[in-house]
N, CA and C of each residue as an Amber inpcrd file, in Angstrom:
protein
   354
 -59.6930000 -52.7790000  40.4430000 -59.8960000 -54.2890000  40.6620000
 -59.0940000 -55.0580000  41.3910000 -59.4570000 -55.9050000  42.2440000
 -58.4150000 -56.6540000  42.9300000 -58.1570000 -58.1140000  42.4500000
 -56.9070000 -58.3230000  42.5920000 -56.8290000 -59.8930000  41.9660000
 -56.6140000 -60.6900000  43.4330000 -57.2820000 -60.1870000  44.2360000
 -57.0950000 -61.2140000  45.9970000 -59.0480000 -61.5810000  46.0740000
 -59.5530000 -61.0120000  45.0070000 -61.1050000 -61.3740000  45.4100000
 -60.8960000 -62.8240000  44.8140000 -61.8610000 -63.7740000  45.1540000
 -62.0110000 -65.4150000  44.5950000 -63.6030000 -65.3070000  43.9680000
 -63.7640000 -65.3460000  42.9600000 -64.9400000 -65.1680000  42.2630000
 -65.5090000 -66.7520000  42.0490000 -66.7210000 -66.9850000  41.9140000
 -67.2330000 -68.2910000  41.7790000 -67.3650000 -68.2170000  39.9560000
 -67.2540000 -69.6440000  39.6990000 -67.0770000 -70.0280000  38.0840000
 -67.9480000 -68.9190000  37.2000000 -69.1510000 -68.7850000  37.8180000
 -70.2660000 -68.1350000  36.8690000 -70.2090000 -66.2410000  37.1170000
 -69.1110000 -65.8860000  38.0120000 -69.0000000 -64.6240000  38.1580000
 -67.8340000 -64.0290000  37.4560000 -68.0950000 -62.7110000  37.3820000
 -66.7230000 -61.8540000  36.7490000 -66.8540000 -60.5550000  37.2780000
 -65.7390000 -59.5890000  36.8470000 -65.8540000 -58.7070000  37.4870000
 -65.6970000 -57.1670000  36.3490000 -66.4230000 -56.1870000  36.7800000
 -66.1880000 -55.0640000  35.7550000 -65.8170000 -54.0210000  36.2470000
 -65.1420000 -52.6860000  35.4430000 -65.1810000 -51.7390000  36.0950000
 -66.2330000 -50.5690000  36.0880000 -66.7710000 -49.9280000  36.5040000
 -67.6490000 -48.8400000  36.3540000 -66.6370000 -47.6190000  35.4910000
 -67.3840000 -46.9420000  34.9640000 -66.6880000 -45.9530000  34.4770000
 -67.3860000 -44.8600000  34.1300000 -66.3720000 -43.4640000  34.3740000
 -66.9520000 -42.3870000  34.0910000 -66.3970000 -41.6230000  32.9340000
 -67.2130000 -41.1780000  31.9460000 -66.5260000 -40.2090000  30.9200000
 -66.9620000 -38.9730000  31.1700000 -65.7700000 -38.3620000  30.9580000
 -65.7160000 -36.6910000  31.0450000 -65.3020000 -35.9600000  30.4660000
 -65.8100000 -34.6810000  29.8740000 -65.0780000 -33.8770000  29.0060000
 -64.1420000 -33.2920000  29.6420000 -62.8230000 -33.5470000  29.0610000
 -61.7910000 -33.0940000  29.5130000 -61.4010000 -31.4610000  28.7920000
 -61.7080000 -31.3010000  27.6880000 -61.6830000 -29.8140000  26.7850000
 -62.3180000 -29.8210000  25.6540000 -62.3070000 -28.6860000  25.3110000
 -62.9910000 -28.3270000  24.2340000 -62.1970000 -27.0520000  23.5190000
 -61.5540000 -27.1860000  22.2020000 -60.9800000 -26.4900000  21.7220000
 -61.2980000 -25.7260000  20.6140000 -62.7040000 -26.0270000  20.2390000
 -63.3980000 -25.4270000  19.3050000 -64.9180000 -24.9620000  19.6490000
 -65.6400000 -24.9550000  18.8470000 -67.0250000 -24.5640000  18.8830000
 -67.9730000 -25.8960000  19.0110000 -68.5740000 -25.7850000  20.0830000
 -69.2240000 -27.2010000  20.5480000 -70.6450000 -26.3970000  20.5380000
 -71.5190000 -27.0300000  19.5440000 -72.8980000 -26.4210000  19.2810000
 -73.7220000 -27.3220000  19.8670000 -73.2890000 -28.2500000  20.8290000
 -74.2010000 -28.9920000  21.6330000 -74.0950000 -28.6750000  22.9370000
 -73.6840000 -27.4470000  23.4360000 -73.3410000 -26.6760000  24.4800000
 -72.9490000 -27.3980000  25.5120000 -71.9760000 -28.2720000  25.4040000
 -71.1590000 -29.0760000  26.3800000 -70.0330000 -28.4260000  27.1230000
 -69.8790000 -28.7980000  28.1640000 -68.9360000 -27.9060000  29.0140000
 -67.7700000 -29.0260000  29.5880000 -66.6640000 -28.3840000  29.6850000
 -65.6020000 -29.1500000  30.3800000 -66.3110000 -29.6580000  31.9810000
 -66.1560000 -30.7180000  32.0330000 -66.6290000 -31.6950000  33.5930000
 -67.8480000 -32.2740000  33.1170000 -68.5020000 -31.8960000  31.9080000
 -70.0050000 -32.8220000  31.7430000 -69.4710000 -33.9270000  31.6430000
 -70.3220000 -35.2690000  32.2300000 -70.0330000 -36.6070000  32.2810000
 -71.2440000 -37.2220000  32.0310000 -70.8410000 -38.6670000  31.7550000
 -71.9090000 -39.8530000  31.9360000 -71.2000000 -40.8920000  32.6650000
 -72.0470000 -41.6490000  33.0960000 -71.4440000 -42.9670000  33.9760000
 -72.0000000 -44.3640000  33.0370000 -71.0640000 -45.2570000  33.5440000
 -71.4260000 -46.6740000  32.8850000 -71.2940000 -47.5790000  34.1320000
 -72.4130000 -48.2000000  34.4100000 -72.3580000 -49.2200000  35.4380000
 -72.8920000 -50.5520000  35.1730000 -72.2210000 -51.5950000  34.8770000
 -72.5480000 -52.6620000  34.1130000 -72.9240000 -52.3900000  32.6580000
 -74.0270000 -52.3910000  32.4490000 -74.6150000 -51.7860000  31.0630000
 -75.2770000 -50.9120000  31.0790000 -75.3770000 -50.1650000  32.0210000
 -76.5550000 -49.2570000  32.0140000 -75.6610000 -47.7210000  32.1860000
 -76.0960000 -47.0640000  30.9160000 -75.6840000 -45.4800000  31.2960000
 -76.4620000 -44.4440000  32.1470000 -75.9170000 -43.5890000  32.7250000
 -76.5320000 -42.6740000  33.4760000 -75.9810000 -41.3520000  33.3960000
 -76.4830000 -40.1520000  33.7030000 -75.8410000 -38.8190000  33.7350000
 -76.3870000 -38.2940000  35.0380000 -75.6670000 -37.0730000  35.5160000
 -76.1980000 -36.5590000  36.5810000 -77.3340000 -35.3830000  36.4040000
 -78.2190000 -35.8040000  37.4950000 -79.4580000 -35.3180000  37.3040000
 -79.5530000 -33.7170000  36.7220000 -80.0010000 -33.5700000  35.8530000
 -80.5400000 -32.1210000  34.9670000 -79.6670000 -31.9610000  33.8160000
 -78.6600000 -32.8220000  33.8170000 -77.7200000 -32.9160000  32.8450000
 -77.8730000 -33.7460000  31.5770000 -77.2000000 -33.3530000  30.4800000
 -77.4380000 -34.1220000  29.1420000 -76.3320000 -34.3110000  28.5960000
 -76.2750000 -34.9990000  27.6520000 -74.6010000 -35.2820000  27.0370000
 -74.8440000 -35.4840000  25.3730000 -74.3330000 -34.8300000  24.5780000
 -74.1550000 -34.7660000  23.0410000 -74.0320000 -36.1300000  22.4700000
 -75.2680000 -36.7790000  21.9570000 -75.1340000 -37.8930000  21.3120000
 -74.0800000 -38.3610000  20.2520000 -73.7060000 -37.4750000  19.7480000
 -72.3500000 -37.6100000  18.8370000 -71.0300000 -37.6760000  19.4450000
 -70.9120000 -37.2200000  20.7150000 -69.8680000 -37.5720000  21.4560000
 -69.9270000 -38.9940000  22.2490000 -71.2920000 -39.0120000  22.7200000
 -71.2570000 -40.2070000  23.4120000 -71.1340000 -41.4520000  22.3450000
 -71.4860000 -41.3520000  21.2810000 -71.4830000 -42.5610000  20.2120000
 -70.2250000 -42.7480000  20.0950000 -69.4250000 -41.9270000  19.8880000
 -67.8000000 -41.8950000  19.6880000 -67.0890000 -42.8150000  20.6040000
 -67.3780000 -42.9060000  21.9890000 -67.0960000 -43.3720000  23.0990000
 -67.3180000 -44.9190000  23.2130000 -68.6670000 -45.2290000  22.5700000
 -69.2760000 -46.5890000  23.0220000 -68.5590000 -47.8490000  22.4100000
 -67.9090000 -47.7970000  21.4540000 -67.0360000 -49.1350000  20.8990000
 -65.8970000 -49.6050000  21.9180000 -65.3670000 -48.4120000  22.9900000
 -64.5780000 -48.5810000  23.5640000 -64.9370000 -48.8040000  24.9980000
 -66.0540000 -48.6860000  25.5800000 -66.3540000 -48.9350000  26.7980000
 -66.4530000 -50.7720000  27.2130000 -66.8780000 -51.7060000  26.6320000
 -66.9520000 -52.6370000  27.0490000 -65.6560000 -53.1260000  27.4570000
 -64.2620000 -52.9080000  26.6010000 -63.1850000 -53.1520000  26.6300000
 -62.4980000 -52.7200000  28.0510000 -62.9780000 -51.0700000  28.0030000
 -62.4450000 -50.4050000  29.4000000 -62.9730000 -50.9880000  30.4660000
 -63.9960000 -51.5480000  30.3670000 -64.4850000 -52.2060000  31.6800000
 -63.8890000 -53.4420000  31.8720000 -63.2670000 -54.2800000  31.1110000
 -62.5480000 -55.1880000  31.5560000 -60.8470000 -55.2510000  32.0830000
 -60.5830000 -56.2650000  32.8240000 -59.0830000 -56.0300000  32.7410000
 -58.3870000 -56.6140000  31.8730000 -57.2370000 -55.8790000  31.3010000
 -56.7160000 -56.3240000  30.1190000 -54.8270000 -56.4630000  30.2790000
 -54.2990000 -56.9530000  29.5130000 -53.0400000 -56.9100000  29.7310000
 -52.4230000 -55.5950000  29.9290000 -51.4870000 -55.7460000  30.6910000
 -50.9650000 -54.0020000  31.2780000 -50.1730000 -53.1990000  30.0470000
 -49.9950000 -54.4780000  28.6920000 -49.4390000 -53.6030000  27.7130000
 -50.3060000 -53.2260000  26.4230000 -51.2750000 -53.6250000  26.6370000
 -52.6060000 -53.3030000  26.1110000 -53.2470000 -51.9100000  25.7640000
 -52.8070000 -51.3400000  24.6540000 -52.9640000 -49.9190000  24.4070000
 -54.5120000 -49.4610000  25.1310000 -55.4790000 -50.1570000  25.4740000
 -56.7940000 -50.1350000  26.0960000 -56.4850000 -49.7620000  27.5610000
 -55.3750000 -50.0730000  28.0560000 -54.8810000 -49.8480000  29.6080000
 -54.0540000 -48.5010000  29.4760000 -53.7600000 -48.1970000  28.5250000
 -52.9720000 -46.7660000  28.6520000 -53.7380000 -45.8570000  28.1180000
 -54.3410000 -45.8110000  27.3000000 -55.0260000 -44.7960000  26.2450000
 -56.3830000 -44.5750000  26.8150000 -56.8080000 -43.3370000  26.9690000
 -58.1290000 -43.2150000  27.8970000 -58.7430000 -41.7370000  27.2860000
 -58.3890000 -41.2680000  26.2790000 -59.1480000 -40.0700000  25.6320000
 -59.6270000 -40.6060000  24.2120000 -60.8050000 -39.7470000  23.8220000
 -61.5180000 -40.2190000  22.7810000 -62.1120000 -38.6150000  22.1060000
 -62.1540000 -38.5010000  20.8480000 -62.6490000 -37.1150000  20.6160000
 -63.9890000 -37.4430000  19.8240000 -64.8110000 -36.0880000  19.9790000
 -66.0640000 -35.8920000  19.3840000 -65.9750000 -36.1510000  17.8980000
 -66.7290000 -36.6920000  17.0500000 -66.6140000 -36.6940000  15.9100000
 -66.7010000 -35.3800000  14.7520000 -67.2370000 -34.3440000  15.5450000
 -67.2510000 -32.9850000  15.0190000 -65.9860000 -32.2170000  14.8760000
 -65.3630000 -32.3870000  13.8110000 -63.9750000 -31.6010000  13.8890000
 -63.8680000 -30.2030000  14.1960000 -65.0810000 -29.6040000  14.0550000
 -65.1150000 -27.9640000  14.4750000 -65.2550000 -27.8040000  16.0410000
 -65.5900000 -28.7500000  16.7530000 -65.8040000 -28.9120000  18.1270000
 -64.8330000 -28.8930000  18.8640000 -63.7850000 -30.0740000  18.8190000
 -62.6640000 -30.5170000  19.2650000 -62.8290000 -30.8130000  20.7190000
 -63.7350000 -31.3490000  20.7270000 -64.1400000 -32.0520000  22.3920000
 -63.5110000 -32.8410000  22.3850000 -62.6550000 -33.1560000  23.6960000
 -61.7040000 -34.4860000  24.3070000 -62.4610000 -34.8650000  25.6190000
 -62.8220000 -35.9150000  25.4380000 -63.2340000 -36.7550000  26.3430000
 -62.1670000 -37.8350000  27.1220000 -62.2150000 -37.9670000  28.4080000
 -61.4890000 -39.0010000  29.1260000 -62.4520000 -40.0170000  29.6440000
 -61.9400000 -41.3070000  29.4380000 -62.4420000 -42.5190000  30.0460000
 -61.8170000 -42.9330000  31.5430000 -62.5110000 -43.0280000  32.6760000
 -61.8250000 -43.1270000  33.9210000 -62.4990000 -44.3300000  34.3900000
 -61.6580000 -45.2950000  34.8630000 -62.2110000 -46.2360000  35.8100000
 -62.7430000 -45.6190000  36.9240000 -63.8190000 -45.9900000  37.5150000
 -64.3650000 -45.3210000  39.0200000 -64.8920000 -46.6780000  39.7810000
 -64.2670000 -47.7780000  40.2780000 -64.8050000 -48.5000000  41.1880000
 -65.0320000 -49.9180000  40.2510000 -65.3480000 -50.9000000  40.8380000
 -65.4510000 -52.0000000  40.1050000 -66.8880000 -52.7160000  40.8510000
 -67.3410000 -53.8710000  39.9860000 -68.2180000 -54.7520000  40.9380000
 -68.2640000 -56.2290000  40.2500000 -68.6170000 -56.9440000  40.9580000
 -68.9260000 -58.4710000  40.6480000 -70.3260000 -58.5320000  39.8770000
 -70.2810000 -59.3260000  38.9100000 -71.4730000 -59.6270000  38.2940000
 -71.7410000 -60.9480000  37.9030000 -73.3590000 -61.5400000  38.1550000
 -73.0530000 -62.8770000  37.9390000 -73.7410000 -63.1770000  36.5310000
 -73.0620000 -64.1150000  35.8200000 -73.4100000 -64.5090000  34.5650000
 -75.1700000 -64.7270000  34.1820000 -75.9790000 -65.1370000  34.9270000
 -77.2260000 -65.5560000  34.8880000 -78.1840000 -64.2930000  35.0310000
 -77.3640000 -63.3140000  35.7950000 -77.8370000 -61.7520000  35.6700000
 -77.9920000 -60.9860000  34.8550000 -76.9840000 -61.2660000  33.8500000
 -76.6510000 -60.3540000  32.6520000 -76.9590000 -61.0600000  31.3260000
 -77.5400000 -62.4740000  31.4370000 -77.3350000 -63.2020000  30.1650000
 -78.6240000 -64.0430000  30.0850000 -79.3620000 -64.0570000  29.1180000
 -80.6750000 -65.0480000  29.3400000 -80.2420000 -66.3230000  28.8390000
 -78.7620000 -66.7730000  28.5990000 -78.3670000 -67.9800000  28.5050000
 -77.6490000 -68.4960000  29.7010000 -78.3800000 -69.5560000  29.9800000
 -77.8420000 -70.3950000  31.4000000 -76.0940000 -70.3440000  31.3320000
 -75.6860000 -70.2880000  32.3250000 -74.1490000 -70.3070000  32.5020000
 -74.2700000 -72.1610000  32.3580000 -73.0790000 -72.4830000  31.7850000
 -72.9060000 -73.7920000  31.4370000 -71.5590000 -74.4320000  31.4340000
 -70.6450000 -74.3390000  32.5990000 -69.3390000 -74.6060000  32.9190000
 -68.7510000 -74.9920000  31.8820000 -69.2850000 -76.1960000  31.4070000
 -68.5760000 -77.1160000  30.1400000 -68.6490000 -76.6230000  28.9950000
């Protein structure tokens, strides 16, 4: 994200994210492979065509994604930490959350509640 952009009062900027399987140290019964990924753009998740992603691994990332989409204080652990593990202890699958570009959104395009500056 760039701090040079001048945004309107009803606009905000979010990072696009790519969550990538970085390593598998055990037995992954969901047939995941290193390099498998999904993308988060605004509030929408997508996967490369013909690919799937383990629901249990995906769910372990979800609580972190909205914060990873935003600019945080440089010392905030969300700025420095980017790895998440699958909840299956036998799988030992590690995912990495990468920031992959950014986009400007308008409040009224993403919320049913109209923007009121006051």
